[in-house]
Gaussian input, Z-matrix of N, CA and C with variables (Angstrom, degrees):
# hf/3-21g

backbone

0 1
 N
 C     1     B1
 C     2     B2     1     A1
 N     3     B3     2     A2     1     D1
 C     4     B4     3     A3     2     D2
 C     5     B5     4     A4     3     D3
 N     6     B6     5     A5     4     D4
 C     7     B7     6     A6     5     D5
 C     8     B8     7     A7     6     D6
 N     9     B9     8     A8     7     D7
 C    10    B10     9     A9     8     D8
 C    11    B11    10    A10     9     D9
 N    12    B12    11    A11    10    D10
 C    13    B13    12    A12    11    D11
 C    14    B14    13    A13    12    D12
 N    15    B15    14    A14    13    D13
 C    16    B16    15    A15    14    D14
 C    17    B17    16    A16    15    D15
 N    18    B18    17    A17    16    D16
 C    19    B19    18    A18    17    D17
 C    20    B20    19    A19    18    D18
 N    21    B21    20    A20    19    D19
 C    22    B22    21    A21    20    D20
 C    23    B23    22    A22    21    D21
 N    24    B24    23    A23    22    D22
 C    25    B25    24    A24    23    D23
 C    26    B26    25    A25    24    D24
 N    27    B27    26    A26    25    D25
 C    28    B28    27    A27    26    D26
 C    29    B29    28    A28    27    D27
 N    30    B30    29    A29    28    D28
 C    31    B31    30    A30    29    D29
 C    32    B32    31    A31    30    D30
 N    33    B33    32    A32    31    D31
 C    34    B34    33    A33    32    D32
 C    35    B35    34    A34    33    D33
 N    36    B36    35    A35    34    D34
 C    37    B37    36    A36    35    D35
 C    38    B38    37    A37    36    D36
 N    39    B39    38    A38    37    D37
 C    40    B40    39    A39    38    D38
 C    41    B41    40    A40    39    D39
 N    42    B42    41    A41    40    D40
 C    43    B43    42    A42    41    D41
 C    44    B44    43    A43    42    D42
 N    45    B45    44    A44    43    D43
 C    46    B46    45    A45    44    D44
 C    47    B47    46    A46    45    D45
 N    48    B48    47    A47    46    D46
 C    49    B49    48    A48    47    D47
 C    50    B50    49    A49    48    D48
 N    51    B51    50    A50    49    D49
 C    52    B52    51    A51    50    D50
 C    53    B53    52    A52    51    D51
 N    54    B54    53    A53    52    D52
 C    55    B55    54    A54    53    D53
 C    56    B56    55    A55    54    D54
 N    57    B57    56    A56    55    D55
 C    58    B58    57    A57    56    D56
 C    59    B59    58    A58    57    D57
 N    60    B60    59    A59    58    D58
 C    61    B61    60    A60    59    D59
 C    62    B62    61    A61    60    D60
 N    63    B63    62    A62    61    D61
 C    64    B64    63    A63    62    D62
 C    65    B65    64    A64    63    D63
 N    66    B66    65    A65    64    D64
 C    67    B67    66    A66    65    D65
 C    68    B68    67    A67    66    D66
 N    69    B69    68    A68    67    D67
 C    70    B70    69    A69    68    D68
 C    71    B71    70    A70    69    D69
 N    72    B72    71    A71    70    D70
 C    73    B73    72    A72    71    D71
 C    74    B74    73    A73    72    D72
 N    75    B75    74    A74    73    D73
 C    76    B76    75    A75    74    D74
 C    77    B77    76    A76    75    D75
 N    78    B78    77    A77    76    D76
 C    79    B79    78    A78    77    D77
 C    80    B80    79    A79    78    D78
 N    81    B81    80    A80    79    D79
 C    82    B82    81    A81    80    D80
 C    83    B83    82    A82    81    D81
 N    84    B84    83    A83    82    D82
 C    85    B85    84    A84    83    D83
 C    86    B86    85    A85    84    D84
 N    87    B87    86    A86    85    D85
 C    88    B88    87    A87    86    D86
 C    89    B89    88    A88    87    D87
 N    90    B90    89    A89    88    D88
 C    91    B91    90    A90    89    D89
 C    92    B92    91    A91    90    D90
 N    93    B93    92    A92    91    D91
 C    94    B94    93    A93    92    D92
 C    95    B95    94    A94    93    D93
 N    96    B96    95    A95    94    D94
 C    97    B97    96    A96    95    D95
 C    98    B98    97    A97    96    D96
 N    99    B99    98    A98    97    D97
 C   100   B100    99    A99    98    D98
 C   101   B101   100   A100    99    D99
 N   102   B102   101   A101   100   D100
 C   103   B103   102   A102   101   D101
 C   104   B104   103   A103   102   D102
 N   105   B105   104   A104   103   D103
 C   106   B106   105   A105   104   D104
 C   107   B107   106   A106   105   D105
 N   108   B108   107   A107   106   D106
 C   109   B109   108   A108   107   D107
 C   110   B110   109   A109   108   D108
 N   111   B111   110   A110   109   D109
 C   112   B112   111   A111   110   D110
 C   113   B113   112   A112   111   D111
 N   114   B114   113   A113   112   D112
 C   115   B115   114   A114   113   D113
 C   116   B116   115   A115   114   D114
 N   117   B117   116   A116   115   D115
 C   118   B118   117   A117   116   D116
 C   119   B119   118   A118   117   D117
 N   120   B120   119   A119   118   D118
 C   121   B121   120   A120   119   D119
 C   122   B122   121   A121   120   D120
 N   123   B123   122   A122   121   D121
 C   124   B124   123   A123   122   D122
 C   125   B125   124   A124   123   D123
 N   126   B126   125   A125   124   D124
 C   127   B127   126   A126   125   D125
 C   128   B128   127   A127   126   D126
 N   129   B129   128   A128   127   D127
 C   130   B130   129   A129   128   D128
 C   131   B131   130   A130   129   D129
 N   132   B132   131   A131   130   D130
 C   133   B133   132   A132   131   D131
 C   134   B134   133   A133   132   D132
 N   135   B135   134   A134   133   D133
 C   136   B136   135   A135   134   D134
 C   137   B137   136   A136   135   D135
 N   138   B138   137   A137   136   D136
 C   139   B139   138   A138   137   D137
 C   140   B140   139   A139   138   D138
 N   141   B141   140   A140   139   D139
 C   142   B142   141   A141   140   D140
 C   143   B143   142   A142   141   D141
 N   144   B144   143   A143   142   D142
 C   145   B145   144   A144   143   D143
 C   146   B146   145   A145   144   D144
 N   147   B147   146   A146   145   D145
 C   148   B148   147   A147   146   D146
 C   149   B149   148   A148   147   D147
 N   150   B150   149   A149   148   D148
 C   151   B151   150   A150   149   D149
 C   152   B152   151   A151   150   D150
 N   153   B153   152   A152   151   D151
 C   154   B154   153   A153   152   D152
 C   155   B155   154   A154   153   D153
 N   156   B156   155   A155   154   D154
 C   157   B157   156   A156   155   D155
 C   158   B158   157   A157   156   D156
 N   159   B159   158   A158   157   D157
 C   160   B160   159   A159   158   D158
 C   161   B161   160   A160   159   D159
 N   162   B162   161   A161   160   D160
 C   163   B163   162   A162   161   D161
 C   164   B164   163   A163   162   D162
 N   165   B165   164   A164   163   D163
 C   166   B166   165   A165   164   D164
 C   167   B167   166   A166   165   D165
 N   168   B168   167   A167   166   D166
 C   169   B169   168   A168   167   D167
 C   170   B170   169   A169   168   D168
 N   171   B171   170   A170   169   D169
 C   172   B172   171   A171   170   D170
 C   173   B173   172   A172   171   D171
 N   174   B174   173   A173   172   D172
 C   175   B175   174   A174   173   D173
 C   176   B176   175   A175   174   D174
 N   177   B177   176   A176   175   D175
 C   178   B178   177   A177   176   D176
 C   179   B179   178   A178   177   D177
 N   180   B180   179   A179   178   D178
 C   181   B181   180   A180   179   D179
 C   182   B182   181   A181   180   D180
 N   183   B183   182   A182   181   D181
 C   184   B184   183   A183   182   D182
 C   185   B185   184   A184   183   D183
 N   186   B186   185   A185   184   D184
 C   187   B187   186   A186   185   D185
 C   188   B188   187   A187   186   D186
 N   189   B189   188   A188   187   D187
 C   190   B190   189   A189   188   D188
 C   191   B191   190   A190   189   D189
 N   192   B192   191   A191   190   D190
 C   193   B193   192   A192   191   D191
 C   194   B194   193   A193   192   D192
 N   195   B195   194   A194   193   D193
 C   196   B196   195   A195   194   D194
 C   197   B197   196   A196   195   D195
 N   198   B198   197   A197   196   D196
 C   199   B199   198   A198   197   D197
 C   200   B200   199   A199   198   D198

   B1=1.4426
   B2=1.5307
   B3=1.2934
   B4=1.4662
   B5=1.5203
   B6=1.3137
   B7=1.4518
   B8=1.5267
   B9=1.3192
   B10=1.4568
   B11=1.5164
   B12=1.3198
   B13=1.4622
   B14=1.5242
   B15=1.3038
   B16=1.4576
   B17=1.5259
   B18=1.3240
   B19=1.4584
   B20=1.5161
   B21=1.3018
   B22=1.4611
   B23=1.5260
   B24=1.3253
   B25=1.4674
   B26=1.5260
   B27=1.3090
   B28=1.4588
   B29=1.5107
   B30=1.3518
   B31=1.4616
   B32=1.5301
   B33=1.3391
   B34=1.4572
   B35=1.5270
   B36=1.3332
   B37=1.4568
   B38=1.5170
   B39=1.3051
   B40=1.4525
   B41=1.5255
   B42=1.3322
   B43=1.4567
   B44=1.5191
   B45=1.3157
   B46=1.4713
   B47=1.5275
   B48=1.3322
   B49=1.4602
   B50=1.5142
   B51=1.3135
   B52=1.4636
   B53=1.5223
   B54=1.3106
   B55=1.4584
   B56=1.5212
   B57=1.3236
   B58=1.4624
   B59=1.5148
   B60=1.3148
   B61=1.4677
   B62=1.5245
   B63=1.3228
   B64=1.4580
   B65=1.5209
   B66=1.2984
   B67=1.4539
   B68=1.5270
   B69=1.3339
   B70=1.4534
   B71=1.5266
   B72=1.3329
   B73=1.4588
   B74=1.5162
   B75=1.3269
   B76=1.4541
   B77=1.5253
   B78=1.3266
   B79=1.4620
   B80=1.5064
   B81=1.3222
   B82=1.4631
   B83=1.5217
   B84=1.3324
   B85=1.4584
   B86=1.5200
   B87=1.3190
   B88=1.4623
   B89=1.5226
   B90=1.3267
   B91=1.4616
   B92=1.5279
   B93=1.3350
   B94=1.4563
   B95=1.5280
   B96=1.3313
   B97=1.4562
   B98=1.5295
   B99=1.3275
   B100=1.4598
   B101=1.5274
   B102=1.3410
   B103=1.4602
   B104=1.5278
   B105=1.3284
   B106=1.4645
   B107=1.5351
   B108=1.3207
   B109=1.4633
   B110=1.5221
   B111=1.3186
   B112=1.4558
   B113=1.5187
   B114=1.3076
   B115=1.4630
   B116=1.5207
   B117=1.3144
   B118=1.4658
   B119=1.5319
   B120=1.3302
   B121=1.4618
   B122=1.5169
   B123=1.3191
   B124=1.4586
   B125=1.5202
   B126=1.3194
   B127=1.4580
   B128=1.5123
   B129=1.3231
   B130=1.4614
   B131=1.5200
   B132=1.3288
   B133=1.4608
   B134=1.5269
   B135=1.3084
   B136=1.4595
   B137=1.5201
   B138=1.3123
   B139=1.4718
   B140=1.5206
   B141=1.3255
   B142=1.4615
   B143=1.5194
   B144=1.3172
   B145=1.4631
   B146=1.5297
   B147=1.3243
   B148=1.4555
   B149=1.5209
   B150=1.3357
   B151=1.4614
   B152=1.5210
   B153=1.3256
   B154=1.4628
   B155=1.5217
   B156=1.3289
   B157=1.4700
   B158=1.5289
   B159=1.3129
   B160=1.4646
   B161=1.5247
   B162=1.3320
   B163=1.4556
   B164=1.5204
   B165=1.3357
   B166=1.4590
   B167=1.5287
   B168=1.3080
   B169=1.4661
   B170=1.5251
   B171=1.3357
   B172=1.4590
   B173=1.5272
   B174=1.3312
   B175=1.4551
   B176=1.5091
   B177=1.3111
   B178=1.4474
   B179=1.5262
   B180=1.3327
   B181=1.4715
   B182=1.5188
   B183=1.3158
   B184=1.4585
   B185=1.5087
   B186=1.3233
   B187=1.4616
   B188=1.5217
   B189=1.3042
   B190=1.4569
   B191=1.5273
   B192=1.3181
   B193=1.4668
   B194=1.5246
   B195=1.3386
   B196=1.4564
   B197=1.5147
   B198=1.3149
   B199=1.4594
   B200=1.4845
   A1=108.61
   A2=116.69
   A3=120.82
   A4=110.43
   A5=114.84
   A6=120.72
   A7=107.83
   A8=117.11
   A9=121.60
   A10=110.42
   A11=115.98
   A12=121.57
   A13=108.13
   A14=116.74
   A15=121.38
   A16=110.40
   A17=115.11
   A18=121.92
   A19=106.38
   A20=116.89
   A21=121.21
   A22=110.90
   A23=116.82
   A24=122.59
   A25=111.88
   A26=118.59
   A27=121.86
   A28=114.00
   A29=117.14
   A30=121.33
   A31=113.01
   A32=117.70
   A33=121.71
   A34=109.76
   A35=115.68
   A36=120.93
   A37=109.20
   A38=117.07
   A39=123.20
   A40=110.61
   A41=116.79
   A42=121.63
   A43=115.16
   A44=117.96
   A45=121.69
   A46=110.18
   A47=116.97
   A48=121.57
   A49=108.14
   A50=117.10
   A51=121.65
   A52=107.98
   A53=117.32
   A54=122.24
   A55=108.68
   A56=116.02
   A57=122.06
   A58=107.04
   A59=116.55
   A60=121.26
   A61=109.89
   A62=114.99
   A63=121.17
   A64=108.86
   A65=116.26
   A66=122.37
   A67=106.36
   A68=117.12
   A69=121.68
   A70=108.46
   A71=115.14
   A72=121.45
   A73=110.48
   A74=116.78
   A75=124.21
   A76=110.27
   A77=117.78
   A78=122.39
   A79=112.10
   A80=116.89
   A81=122.13
   A82=112.18
   A83=116.77
   A84=121.09
   A85=110.97
   A86=116.57
   A87=120.96
   A88=109.94
   A89=115.93
   A90=119.95
   A91=113.51
   A92=118.40
   A93=121.39
   A94=109.89
   A95=116.30
   A96=122.13
   A97=109.63
   A98=117.03
   A99=122.95
   A100=110.02
   A101=116.68
   A102=122.19
   A103=107.30
   A104=117.58
   A105=121.92
   A106=112.24
   A107=116.95
   A108=120.57
   A109=109.24
   A110=116.25
   A111=120.82
   A112=114.45
   A113=118.74
   A114=121.40
   A115=109.89
   A116=116.92
   A117=122.60
   A118=107.74
   A119=116.45
   A120=121.54
   A121=110.66
   A122=115.71
   A123=121.01
   A124=107.97
   A125=115.18
   A126=122.24
   A127=106.98
   A128=118.02
   A129=119.39
   A130=110.76
   A131=114.74
   A132=122.24
   A133=108.03
   A134=116.17
   A135=122.22
   A136=109.09
   A137=115.79
   A138=118.98
   A139=111.32
   A140=116.19
   A141=121.35
   A142=108.08
   A143=117.16
   A144=121.25
   A145=109.84
   A146=115.77
   A147=120.81
   A148=114.21
   A149=117.93
   A150=121.22
   A151=110.22
   A152=116.28
   A153=120.74
   A154=109.80
   A155=117.27
   A156=120.07
   A157=112.04
   A158=115.94
   A159=121.09
   A160=109.59
   A161=116.51
   A162=122.63
   A163=107.69
   A164=116.85
   A165=120.91
   A166=108.66
   A167=116.15
   A168=122.59
   A169=108.57
   A170=116.17
   A171=121.20
   A172=109.24
   A173=116.61
   A174=119.85
   A175=107.36
   A176=120.26
   A177=127.72
   A178=114.40
   A179=118.97
   A180=119.72
   A181=108.75
   A182=116.23
   A183=120.11
   A184=114.17
   A185=118.35
   A186=122.30
   A187=107.56
   A188=116.92
   A189=122.53
   A190=108.17
   A191=115.92
   A192=121.24
   A193=107.59
   A194=116.78
   A195=121.46
   A196=109.48
   A197=115.92
   A198=120.12
   A199=113.52
   D1=134.46
   D2=179.58
   D3=-70.88
   D4=143.51
   D5=178.49
   D6=-124.85
   D7=127.95
   D8=-178.13
   D9=-82.95
   D10=136.81
   D11=177.43
   D12=-131.91
   D13=131.05
   D14=-179.17
   D15=-91.03
   D16=130.87
   D17=175.37
   D18=-120.09
   D19=122.85
   D20=-177.94
   D21=-70.33
   D22=152.06
   D23=-177.38
   D24=-55.54
   D25=-37.07
   D26=-179.07
   D27=-72.60
   D28=-6.53
   D29=-179.23
   D30=-87.91
   D31=-11.45
   D32=-178.42
   D33=-117.55
   D34=138.15
   D35=179.57
   D36=-131.62
   D37=141.07
   D38=179.59
   D39=-56.54
   D40=128.38
   D41=177.92
   D42=82.52
   D43=1.66
   D44=-177.33
   D45=-92.24
   D46=137.55
   D47=170.73
   D48=-79.63
   D49=141.24
   D50=179.95
   D51=-128.95
   D52=130.25
   D53=176.25
   D54=-103.66
   D55=123.04
   D56=176.59
   D57=-113.82
   D58=119.99
   D59=-176.94
   D60=-107.02
   D61=130.10
   D62=179.55
   D63=-133.88
   D64=144.75
   D65=172.27
   D66=-112.01
   D67=131.61
   D68=-179.36
   D69=-103.32
   D70=121.86
   D71=-179.27
   D72=-105.26
   D73=156.17
   D74=179.09
   D75=-75.22
   D76=112.36
   D77=177.77
   D78=58.51
   D79=-132.31
   D80=179.85
   D81=-88.19
   D82=2.76
   D83=-179.29
   D84=-68.99
   D85=146.59
   D86=173.18
   D87=-114.44
   D88=15.30
   D89=-179.13
   D90=-124.64
   D91=-26.73
   D92=-177.65
   D93=-95.70
   D94=109.20
   D95=-178.53
   D96=-84.65
   D97=139.81
   D98=-178.11
   D99=-95.95
   D100=137.77
   D101=173.20
   D102=-80.06
   D103=114.81
   D104=-175.27
   D105=-98.15
   D106=13.90
   D107=177.61
   D108=-56.78
   D109=128.13
   D110=178.24
   D111=89.09
   D112=-6.59
   D113=177.67
   D114=-72.65
   D115=155.90
   D116=172.94
   D117=-102.51
   D118=133.17
   D119=-179.15
   D120=-122.43
   D121=149.36
   D122=170.55
   D123=-138.63
   D124=151.78
   D125=-175.36
   D126=-146.89
   D127=137.29
   D128=-179.88
   D129=-145.44
   D130=157.50
   D131=178.39
   D132=-126.25
   D133=130.22
   D134=175.59
   D135=-121.71
   D136=152.10
   D137=177.55
   D138=-67.96
   D139=-29.98
   D140=-179.49
   D141=-154.60
   D142=148.08
   D143=-179.72
   D144=-54.76
   D145=133.93
   D146=178.43
   D147=93.61
   D148=-16.26
   D149=177.67
   D150=-86.09
   D151=159.71
   D152=176.99
   D153=-63.22
   D154=145.70
   D155=178.68
   D156=-63.01
   D157=143.29
   D158=173.16
   D159=-93.57
   D160=-13.50
   D161=178.40
   D162=-151.24
   D163=134.47
   D164=177.69
   D165=-141.85
   D166=139.08
   D167=178.88
   D168=-132.59
   D169=147.09
   D170=176.51
   D171=-139.60
   D172=162.96
   D173=172.56
   D174=-81.81
   D175=148.74
   D176=5.51
   D177=-90.16
   D178=-3.94
   D179=-179.85
   D180=-105.92
   D181=134.00
   D182=176.42
   D183=96.80
   D184=-20.08
   D185=177.72
   D186=-129.38
   D187=131.61
   D188=176.78
   D189=-112.34
   D190=128.12
   D191=178.37
   D192=-104.03
   D193=123.60
   D194=177.84
   D195=-128.76
   D196=161.80
   D197=174.76
   D198=103.66

């Protein structure tokens, strides 16, 4: 299930690399970590909710999965 996270305008800078770290848990558990090897991911940034993304990344290019 997608989870929305707010990033303030002052947190992003043109040309800057940004690392976003997430842990994926099994269901409602906060103790059982899921192996996401082979999953497909997408990530996007919009200026405002409901607007088209100004930046979008998907696996395998643009997103690196580690751990």
